N, C-alpha and C positions, 0 to 999 in steps of 0.2 A: 470247689464243688458248687457253691452257690452261684458264682459267676458263670460257670458252664451251664447250669440250669437256666439262668436268666437269659443267656445268649440263645439257648435252644428254643425257649418259648418266645423270645423276641423276634425270631425269624418267622414264627407263626403270626405274631402281631403284625409284622411288616407285610407279610403276604396278604393278610386280611385288609390291612390299610390300603395297599395298592389295588386290591380287587374291589374294595368298597366304592372306588370311583366308577366302577362298572354298574353299580346299583345294588339294591337289596336282593335281587334274584341271584346275582353272582355270589353274594355272601351266603345266601341260603344254600346254594349248591355246594360250597365248601363245607358248610355246617353239616349237611347230610352225608357228604363223603367222609368227613372226619368221624362220624358215628361208627362207620365200618372200619376205617383205618385205626381208630383208637382201640378197637377190640383186639386187633392183631398186634399192634405196636405195644399196647398195654400188657399183653401176655408175655411178649418177648422181654420187655423191660422188667416184668415181675420176676421172671426166672433169672435175669441178670442181677437183680437186687439180691436174690437168694444166693447166687454165685458170689456176690460181693462179700456177704457175711461169711461164706465158707472160705474164701480166700483170706479174709481178715483173721479168722481162727487159725488157718494154716500159717499165716505170717507170724502170728503170735507164738506158735510152737517152734518156729525157726526150723521147720522140717521141709527141705526142698522137694522131697517126693510128694508130700501132701499138697504143697503149693502147685506143683506141676499137675497133679491129678485134678485139683479143684478148677484150674483154668481150662484144661482140655475137655473135661466133662461138661463144664458150663458152656463152652463154645459149641460143642456138638448138640447139646440140649436146645440151645437157642436156635441153631440152624433147623433142627427138626420141627421146632414150634413154628417158626416163620414159614417154612415150606408148607406145613399143614394149613396155616392161616391163608396163604395165597391160594391153595386149592379150594378152600371154602369160599373165598372171595369170587373165584371164577365160577363156582357152582351156584352160589346163592347171593353174592354181594349185589349184583346188578338188579336182581329181583327186589331186594330190600330198598334199593335206591328208588325204584319206580313206586314202591309202596309208600314211601315217606314223602316224596316230592309233591309240591302243591300243583305243579303243571309240567308239561313236557319239556319246556326250556330249562327249568331247574333240574329235572331228571337227566337230561342230556349233558348238561354241564358237570353235574356230580359224577356221572359215569365216565366221562372223558378224563376228569381229574383223577379219579380212582384208578383207571387203567395205567396211567403213567406212574402213580405213586406206589404201585407194587414194587417197582425197582428200588424206591427209597426204603421200603420195608426190608428188603433183602440186605441192602448195605448196612442199615442201622442195626439189624440183628447181630451182625458180626462186630460192628463198632461198639455196641453196648457191652459185649463180652470183654473186649480189650479194655474198655473204660472201667468196667467193674473190677478187673484184675488190678489196674493201677490204683483205683480208689481203695481196694482192700489192703493193698501194700502201703497205703499212706502217700502214694505218689499222685496226689489229686491234681497237680498242675498239668499233667499230660492230657487228661480229658478236656481240661479247660483250653489248653493250647490248640487242641484239635478243632474246637469251635472257633477259636480266635482266627485261625488261618482259613477256615472254610466259610465263615459267615460272609465275608466280602464277596466271594464267588457266588454264594447262594443268592444274596440280595441283588447283586449287580446283574447276574444272568436272569433272575426273575423279572427285573424291570425291563431288560432288553426283550425277553420273550413275550411278556404280557402285552407290551405296547408296540412291538415290532420295530425296534430301533436298529440302526446300522445295517439295514438291508435284510434283517431277519423277518420272517412272517409274523404277523400279529396273532398271537395264540390265545389271548384273553386269559382266563383263569388257569387253563392248562399250562401256560407258560410258568406259572408259579410252581407247579409240580415238577417241571423239568429243571427249574432253578434249584429246587430242593434236592433233586437227584444228583446234580453236579456237586453241590456242597457235601452231600453224604458220601459220595465217592472219594472226594479229596480227604475228608475226615477219616474214612476207613484206611486209606493209603498211609496217612500220617501215623495213625495208631499202630497199624501192623508193622511199620518200619521201626517205630520206637520200641515195640515189644521185642522184635528180632534183635535190635541193637543191645537191649538190656539183658535178655535171657538166652539169645541164640536158639530159640525154640525148645529150650530145656533138653538139648541133646546130651548134655553132660550128666543128666539124671536118668538112671535106668529103672524100668519097671513102673508099677502103679500101686497105689494103696489098695488093699484088699486083693492083691494078686493080679487079676485080669482086668482089662479096660472095661469090658462089658459089665462086670460086677461093680466096678468103681462108678460107672454111669448110673447103674441101678441104685446104688447106695446114695449117691448125690441127689438123684431124682427124689428118693424117699425123703431126704432132708429138705429139698427145695419145694416140693409141691404144696405144702401148707402155706409157705411164704408166698409162693406164686399165686396160690388160690386166693389169698388175701387181696393182693393187688389186682388179680383178674376179676375178682368179685366186685371190687371198687370200680374198676374200669368199665366192666360190663354194666354195672348199675348206673354209672354216669351216662354211658352211651344209651342205655335203655331209657333213661330220663330224657336224653336229647331227642330220642325218637318220639317220646310222648310230647316234648316241647314243640315238635313239628306241627302239632295240632293247634297251637296258638296262632294268632294271626301273623302275617308276615313281618310286621313291625316288631311285635314282641319277640318272635323267634329270632329275628336279626339282632335284637338287643342282647338276648341271652347268649347267642353265638359269639357276639363281639366281646362280651364281658368275661367269658370263661377263660380264654388265654390270659387275660389280664389278672384274673384271680390266681392263676397258677404262677405267673411271673412275679407278681408282687409278694406272693407267699413263699417264694423259693428260698429266701434267706433263712426264714424260720424252719422250713421243711428240711433243707439240707443240713442245718444245724442238728436236727434230730437224727438224720441219717449218719452224720459224722459221729454223733454220740454212740449210735449203734455199732459202727465200725470200731471205735475205740474200746467200747465195752467188750466186743468179741475178741479183740487183741489182748485186752487185760485178762479175760477169762482164759485165753490160751496160755498166757504167762502165769496163771494161777495167782492173781492178786487176792489179797485178803478181803473178807466182807466189809470191814471198816474202810478200806481204801476204795472199794467200789461205791460204797455209800457216799463218801466224801466227794468223789468225782461226779456222781450222778446229781447230787444236790447243787453243785456249781454249774453243771450243764443245764439243769432246770432253770436256774436263775437267768442264765444267758438266753435260754429259749424264750422266756417271757419278754426280755428286752428286744429280741428279734421280732416277736409278735407285735410289739408296740410300733416298731419300724414298719412292719407290713400294714398295720392299720392306717398309719399315716400315708403310706404309698397308695392304698386303696382310695383314700380321700382325694389325693392329688389326681389320681386317674379319673375319678368321677367328675371332678370340677374341670378337667381338661377336655372332656369329651365334646364340648360344644364347638371347639375349634379343630380338634383332631379329626372328628367325623362331621365336618361342616356340610358334606354333601348328603347326609342322611336326613330323613324327615324329622320333624319336631316330635312326633309321637314316639319314634325310636329313641331319641335322646331323652325324652321324659321317662321312658321305661328304665334307661340306664341310670338316671339320677335316683330313681326310687330304690335302687339296690344299696344305697350308701349306708343306712343304719345297720343292716346285716353285715356288710363288709367291715365295718369298724369293730364289731364284736366278735366276728368269726375267728380271727387268728388266735385268740387266747385259749379257748377250749380245744381248738384243733391242734395247736402245737403241744399242749400237755398230753393229749391222747397220742400224738405221734411219738413223743418221747417214750411213753409206755410201750407202744407197739414195737418200736425199733429195739428197745432193750430186751423185750421178751424174745424177739427173733434172734438177737445176738447170742442169747444164752442157749438157743436150741429149742426153747418152748414155743414152737411155731404154731401148734394147733390152737392154743388159747387165743393168740392174736387173730388167727383165721376165724375162729368161731364168733368172736365179738364183732369183727368187721362184717362178716357175712350176715349176722343177725341184724345189725343196724342197716345194712344195704337192702336186704330182701324182705325183712319183716317190717321195716319202717319206710325207708326212703322211696323205693320204687312204687309200692302200693299206694302210699299217701300222695305221691306225685300224680299218679294216675287218677286218684280220687279228686285232687284239686283241679286238674286240667280237664279230664274227660267227663267227670260227673258234676262237680260243683261249678266248673268253668270260672274259677277265680282268676284274678289278674296275675300277671307274671311276677309282681312284687311279692305276693304270698307264696307263690311257687318257689321263688328263689330263696325265701326265708327257711325253707326246709333244710338247706345245707347247714344252717346253724342248729336247728332242732336235732338233726342227726348226730352232731357232736355231743349234745346233751344226753342223748341215749347211750352213747358209748362211754361217757366219762366215768360213771361209777364202776362199770365193769372192768375197764382197763386199770384204774387206780387201785382197786381192791387186789388185783393180781400182783401188781408191783409191790404193794405193802406186805405181801405174804413172804417176800424175800427168797422165794424159790428160784428166782432168776440168777442168783449169785453163784450157782453151780452150773458149769457147762454141761449140756446134754449133747452127747455125740450122736 
């Protein structure tokens, strides 16, 4: 799971690296486009994460009917979500681009990139459903293999399209979007084939949990929406902050755009450890493990999470000290801003991974609303308004603005841990 996530974000890093040779304005164009892309993709991934927990619970019960229902309901929900998102992009997305862009050139680049990336969204919505099914069943290698075979096509085609190699037209940053689409299409094909080979579309299992398929979708949506709302809230809050960051000068905005994918990729080991913990807790609850067994497992998982956080902190330090030669074409002001993020990045993984353990365990037990309420409170009562205050009113430097990611984790810390210590998560809520 961690390697799959690292490869997913590394593709974004590579695209940004290739596009960075075109200048800060090209980086800013992708940064603005990803504000909108992140809203739609974050929503679909959020529902896929909820599906993953539902599949894990079904896998723990060893009931093939429940497993079939969880997969197909999750797939249909994901498709409906992404189609709704695409419609909203067509209606309002390009207006948002023009609103956030510093100039016409940045706006045009972001709009062109966004137009092509709609195809990626459609493919990834289906891929995430297949990947969630495999993860929930403990077959995590399949999702990893899908990126392993698709990443070379993604990166190679992006290079060809961006720079116009081998007779292809030079597309600039739009070429990165076309490369992403080819990689996403290959990934979807692989996952669909492996699912068919493993389950044969579940044709041997008749019927649906709760009787009718429509009822099953409704029940799974009721289970999923608080989980999805947690991730959607976080995604929208991050994208709202990115929109606020666009009011920084172009060098500071370029710096925070460049560091965000690195923040995700270096933190994936610790984050996927917490996701795996949630999957295993869901399976254990489905098998009706005792409270003492659950406590013992969780204490070991927590110790491992802090070791992962230490590795992430080291990774962040290596990233920051490498920016001088990785982004040699950028201005000194942009590189200085990147270096100023180092103290926050070293401290951030520890409270973040502990909060993530709590959130994933609560969701695994079916206590989805508590996790949602805590996350939404931290996002919208603290992160977004304080970011707006720092950027739009106080006009503080990007260093202080970036520090808010750490302060947000401190806001969530007592709320999450108090809920875990109550022990209510040790009983599965259907």
